[in-house]
N, C-alpha and C positions, 0 to 999 in steps of 0.2 A: 578605561582601561577594559578588556574585552580580556574572557577568559583565554582566545587565541595568542593575546599581547603578552600574556603572562605564561604561557605554555614557550613562546621564544623567550623570554627572558630566563626563564628558567634554563632551559637549554644553553645561553649561553653561557649563562655562569658553571654550570657543571662543567663544561668545554672549556673555560676559565682554569678551572679546578683541574684537570686533567692536567694544562698546559705549566700549568703553576709545579703540580708533582713534577715533571719532566725537567723542567729547567733545575728543579731543585737538584738534582740527577737519581731520582729514585730510579724503580727497573721501569722499563719499555714497559707502558702504559694501553693494553689495545682497549679502546672505548670505541665499541660499533654500536653508534645509537643517532638515531634520526629526530628532527625536530618534532614528528609526529608522535611520536612514542613520548614524548613529555606530556601525559595527561595529567586534567584536573577533576577532584573530586568534589562533589558539594557534601561537605560534611551533616552527619547525622543530626547531631545538634550546633543551635546556629549560635551557641555562646563559643564554637570554637572558632567562628570566623566565616568569611565567605567564601574561601576554596582551603584544598589540601591538595598536597603530592604526598606520596608515595618515592620519587625517583629516587632520593639518597640511598633508600636499601635496594633499591632494583640497581643502583650501579657500584653499589660498595665492594661487590666481587671483583668486578672489573677495575677498579680501583685502588685495592688492595687496602682500604680504609674502612675504620669503624662508621656504620652510619649517622648516628649520632652526630658523629665531626662533620662527615659530607653537609649532612640538614643544619649544622652549626655556620657556616660559611654560607650555603645557599640563602640561608635564611638572611643573615647579616647583609650577602649583598640584593634583595630582595625590600628589605626596608631601605633603602637607599633610594630607591626608585621610587618618580613622582606617580602619588595614587595610591602605593601602598603605604595604608599607614599601620600597621606592623604584619610579623612574620615569625613564629616562633617555633621552638620545635617539640613534639610531643614524643610519646613513647621510645619505642628502637628507633627511631628516624621521619617520623612524620612532618609533615612543615604544614604548620596551619598560618595560611593567610588574611590577611582583614584589609579593605579597602578604603581607603576615605571616602566620604562622601561626596566628596565631587567627582571622583572616578568612579564611584560604582553608579549616582545618577545620572552620568553623563549619558548613560545607553539611553534614557525614556527618548531623548533625543535622537539620538540614530536608531532608533526602532521608527519613531512617528517619521521621520525624512526616508527611511526606504519603504515606510510601507508595506506592501504584498511582496515583496522582494524581500523583508526580514524572513530570516529562517532557511534561505537556499545558498546554497552552498556549488562550487565544486567539485566534492568532494568525488562524482563519480561521473566526471567529463571524460567525455571519449568513450562511454559506454553505450553497446547500441542493442538493446532488449526490444527480442519480441515477447509480449506478454498474451499468452494465449489461457481466456477463460471463460468459465458458461460454456460455449459449445453444444449444447443441449439442442438434439435433434426436433427438426422443423416442424416438425408431425403434431404436436400438441402446444398447450401453455406452458408457460415456466410458472415452475413448483417452489418449494419452500428449500430445497438444494441451491437448486440455481439461485435463489436469492443473498445465499452466504456469498457465493462464490462473485454474483457478481458484485456486491456491498464490497468485500475483497479484495476485489481483482482489483478492480478499479481504483483503490484507493491505494493500492500496492504501486497502480502505474503513477499516481499523483505525487506519491510519496519519492521515487526513482525521478521523476522528472525537476524535482526541488533539490534533491543533493545532483543534481545536473547532469542525468544521463538521459537519452535520447531511446525514447521509450513508442514504441504501438500497441495500444491494446487490441487484438485480435480476437475472433469470433471464427471458429473454423465449422462449417456448413454439414453437416454429414446429411448429406441431400442424395447419397446414392447410395442402392442396397438393397435386402428384402423387405426393413422397416419402412421404406418408400412405396414399395409396394403394396405393402398392408395396409399403410395409410390411404393412397388411391383406393386399392379397393372397399374400404371402411369407408370412405366418403361417395364413390359410385354407389355402393349400395345402401347406404344414408339416401341419395337424390332419386332411387326407385320406388324408395319403399320395401327394401326389404333387409333378412335381418342382421347385423353386424354377421363379417365370415368368421370363420373358426379362426379364434387367432386375433380376431381384428380389435381395432382401436376403439373402446367405448367409451360412452359421455355423450351430454347432450349438445356439447361441442363443436361433432361429428355432424351433428344436421344444422348447428348451423353454418358451418362449412359447406353442407350441401346444399342449402337454400339459396346461399349465395353464387356456387360455381353454377347452378339453375338460371341464376338470375343474369349473370353475366353468357351462359351458354344454354337457352332454354331447347336447344333441339338434342340436349345430351341422352337423352333417352332412346334417343331414335338413333345415333348413331352404331357403329359395327362393334362388339365387344372392346377390342383393341384400340380403337380411335376412341373409345367412350371413357377405358381407363386411364389413357393415356389423356385427355384433355383434363379428366375430375384431376386426375395428381397435381396435375401445372399448375392447372389452378387455385387449387387448395393449397397446393406446397405457395404460395404467391401469395395469399393471403397468410397463412396461419407465420411465415416467417416477418412478412407487415407489424403485426401482430405484435412476437417477438418483441422485434425494432422498439416500438410503442410502450411497449411496457418498458423495457430498458431504458429509454429516453427519460420516460414520467420517474421511474426510480433512481436519475439523475447519473446516468453510466451510459459511456460514450464507446466505441468502438472505431477505430480507424480506419479497419480493415478486417472484409468480409471475406473470406474466405473458400468458395465453393468446393466440396470435394468430387463433385460433377466435372469440374475445371483440369483436374488433375487425369481426369480418365478421357479426356474428349483429343481425338487422335489427330497431330498436325498433318503437313506437308508428308513428311516423309513417312506418313501411314503406321506413328508410333506416337504415345500419349505421355504423360510426366511417371505413369506406374510402367511403361515398358523400358521407359529410362533408366528408372531408377534401377532395375532392376543387375542393369549390366555397369551402372555407375558404381555401385557396392560391389559387383564382382572384379572393377579393377583395380580395387581397392586391395584384393586378395584373400575376399572372406567369403567369398560366394562359392557353394561346390553343389555339382547334380550326383545324383542318387537317387536310384528307383522310378528313375522318370520324373521325380520331383525335382525342386532349384529350392537349394536351401542355403541361409544364412550361419556363419557358424559365432553364432551369438553367445556363448560360451566364451571364446573369448575375452570379451568385456564384464562377466560377471553375473550372465542372464542363468537360469537354470534349466537350460536345455537350449539346443540349436533351432531355430526357426525357420519352418517350410514358408518361404514366399510366393513358389509357383508351383502349384498342385499338378502329378500326375496327367491331368487330365484338361491340362490348358489355364485354369481357373485362379485369378491372383488370391491372396491371403488378406486378412486385413492389415498385417502386417505391411504386406506391399504399398495398399494405403497410404501408411501411418510412415512410411520409409520415404514415398515420394513429398509427402506432406514435409518431412523436414528438410528435406534438401530443395526444397521450394521455397523453405523460409531460410535456407542461405543463398541463394540464387540471390533473394529479393534485398540482400547486406546485412541479412543478422548474422551476427558472429555469436551473442548470448540471447537462450533461447529459456524462456520459464513457462511451464508450462502448470497449471490448476486442477487438478482432479478430485472426484468424488472420495469419498471413504470407502469405496469398495471398485477403484483403481491402482489398490497398490499394485498389484501382478506388473504393471503399466511401467513403474519405473525400472528396473530393469531392461525392458523390452528399448524404452527410448534413449535410455543410456549405449544398450548396445548398435541401435541404430548410430548415435552418434561416433560412439567408434568405428563402427564398420564403415563408416563416409569417412574415415578419418583425422576425425573431429578430434579435439582434447574433452575428456569426459566433461572438464566442468564448466565445458561451455551450456551443457545441458543441465537446466534443475526443475526437477518436480517439485512441487508442492501439496500434499493430500491435506488434505480438510476434514473436517469429521462434523458428523450430524448434528443437525438443530431439528429442533422442538417447541411449540410454541404452545401452551397452555392453554387448552379450552379453543384451539381453533380448529374451524370446521372442514371437511373435507369439501371440495369442490363442487359447487351444484351442476356446472357444464362439463366438468371431467370424469368429476365420479369418483374417482379412487384417488384425489394426489390434494396437497394445499395450495392454492395457487399463489403467484407473487403478486396479482393483481390486488387478490383478496385481502390480501395483507397487508398491502398497501393502503388499500382505501380503509379497510377497520384502524393500523399503529400509524398509519401515517410516513412516509418517508424519511422523513430524518430522524425519527422514534427509531424505524427498522432498521434506518442505514447504520444508528449511531451506535446502535444497539450490538449489532453483526460486526461492526468496527475495534470493537470496543474490549475483547479477546482473541487469544492466538487462536489462528488456523486449528490448529491441530489438537482444542479441547474440545468437547461435546459441550452444547448449550443447550440450555431453555430458554426461552424467552417466557417472562409474563410478561404478560398486556396489562394487567391491572396498574403495577410498577408506570408503564408505559405512558401511559393515559393518564396520570396524574400531571397537576402545575404544581408539585413540591419539589423538595430538592432532595429525596430518597429517590427521582426520578433524573437518573446522571445526565440525558440529553438536556432536560429542562432546565436542570441547575447552570451548566457550562453558559445554553442558550440568556437563561437571564441574567451570570453575569454579563454580557454581551450585552444585552439589552440594557442595564443600568450605564454601564460604561458612555451611552449614548444618553441615556436619560441627563445623566451630568453632563454631557456636552450642552444639551439644551439647554439646560436650567443655568449654565456657566455663564452661556451666550444672553440669558436675559434678562441678566443683572451685570453685565459688564467684564466677566472675567475673559481673559482672552490666553495666546499663548504668545504674548508679544517680549515676555521675560522669561529667558531660562535661569534660575540658578542651581546648579546642582546639590551645591553645598548644604542648601539648605534641609535636602530630603534625608531626613538624621533618625527617621522614629523607628521604631523597629521593626514596625508590620513595613515602611518601604522598604529597609533594607533586605528583607525577607522576598518583599516583591520582587523588586531587582533581581535580586538574585536568581528564584525562577527565571523571568525573563531572561538571565544569561542564557540560560540552557536550551532555551528553543532548539538552536541553529545544531547544536548535538544531539538533540531528541530527533528531529529530521531525518540527519544523516544516518544515524544509527536504528532509525524505522526503515530508511531504506537502504541500509547495505544488510541487515537482518531480514528484511522483508517483512516486518514488522509494523502495520500500522496502528495496531494496538496501541502501539506505545504514545502516539502524539496524543489520543483521547483521554489517554491516562495521565498524560501529563498537565491538559489543558484543563482536565477537573479539578487538580491539585492547585493548580493557577487559578480557576475560578475560586476555590477555597482564598487563596492568601489575599484574594481582591478585594472578597467580602471582608475580611478580616481588615484591609487597611479604609475600606471605604468608613466601616465602621468608628475608626479611631481617628483618622486623617480628613480633616475636611478640604474640599474643593471652592465649599462658598463661603463666603463672608457671614458669620453671625450676626444679626440685628444691623446697625449701626457701624459696624467695621468696616476701617477701610479694606480697601480689595488692597493688597500687598502681592509682591513677590512668590511669596510661599504659592498661596492661591496658584498666583499662574502655573509656577513651577509644577503644585501638582496634575493640576489639567495636562500636562506634558503625562505624567506616568499614568492617569485617568486614559490618557488616550493611546498611551501603547501599549496599555494592556488592549483594550478595546482591539487593537489591532492584530497584538499574539494569537486572542483567540478569534479572533476572524480567521487569520490565516490558520489557525490549528483546524478549524470546524472543514475549513475548504478541504482542507489534504484528506480531509476522511469524509468528501463529499454530501455536507450538512452544510444546513443554509444560518445563517447571523445573523437572525431578526434584530430591530433594530427598539421596536416595540414589543414589552408581552404582557 
């Protein structure tokens, strides 16, 4: 008996209640209710049952009936369903539902049989999403700010896919413009043994790039200034981008698409670039106007604080033009819904991106901008290579991928975060990632020990799972699909992290009270075998949850 089964049964009972009122000659009843609107909640107190519903209060006005009267009829109907031990009315019209042990325990086998698929759904089936995050300039190493978005962005993509969405993780390479010119000048100066130019990039990583550029092109200092600058820029860019890719791979973050800003500026056979055509495409929608020799987009029509110049009077394009071309490029590649993850200093981009969507003739809800807050690490040292930042690679080497990713994933993106390395390096229960991973390792140890004494899953008798800790554990396991769907809908993977922490606690309590292995000369019975199913189901859900936040599930610790 799953939550979905209960919700469907409640829906059918409510419809039946309304039909009986109509048949009895009551006034015409208008009940606008769909099955997915009949939701269940976990009671705060376990003694109130396994599930609770407030549907009677929700439909009371439409049915012109007292909520408790409706709840009474619904409870009677539920109590008659196989698998429901009891259904009672509480308060102004709540229904508290308790499942019998066999119905509740059947979930353990369902989870084991589903394996990695348990928790996945089609809640967002049909959604095609472009998820852009990190997108750091390829002019230096990734730093602590990028680290948070790397962890969260990748986890958001994972929960979206688990909810049935088709998702492409995308990295936008800002490889055009003045920052690339400055980068190239900095590397060339280092290669020639000259001081860093004014406004150039500091840090020993520039010297390291220069050394590697010279290994690739030893005659660099002998080339003309223009050729040397172009050569130094291109080789250093290639090397730095490769380092960014490697850093992200080590951090268990993967991108499906890497889009170059330069590509949008390459002129085609018609002598026009994507940036050129973007202006005309927006003009065709009726939101572009000319004034004082410049070309403008009337973005105030879509909530922006001022209209934006897209091409200056001297013919030069603004950053807004590249943003517009990139937005249109995503749509041309088939992405309807576009999610941008931006840093705390990018609030001004929200209205700008929304305005681009509106000016392109798209629905504003098709673009979603998430703003993340700053993250700091107590005691973290600035990068020796970069000099003025805390690098992702340094953090990863110091704290470990799992600890860092889990910590970044377990907090909402819009909350400032300070990481305490002392806690993350402890192998104790006050370290959240250790607590959860240890629970998974413990399920694996139970498996190994069970195999060593002959306990297997040859029998499954769910009606034997009667202990209160088993009821609590099964109740939590039932919640996982809903948690995943909710995390995807709200773009909040921290809900998964917090859930598996709670699940780990319930598992540890069950482990302390219910034995899978027989004691002494006690014969192996069906209860031991059935509890092994519950043990393995819990391990599977913890493993699935850890995977959704990009963290490993060790079998031994």
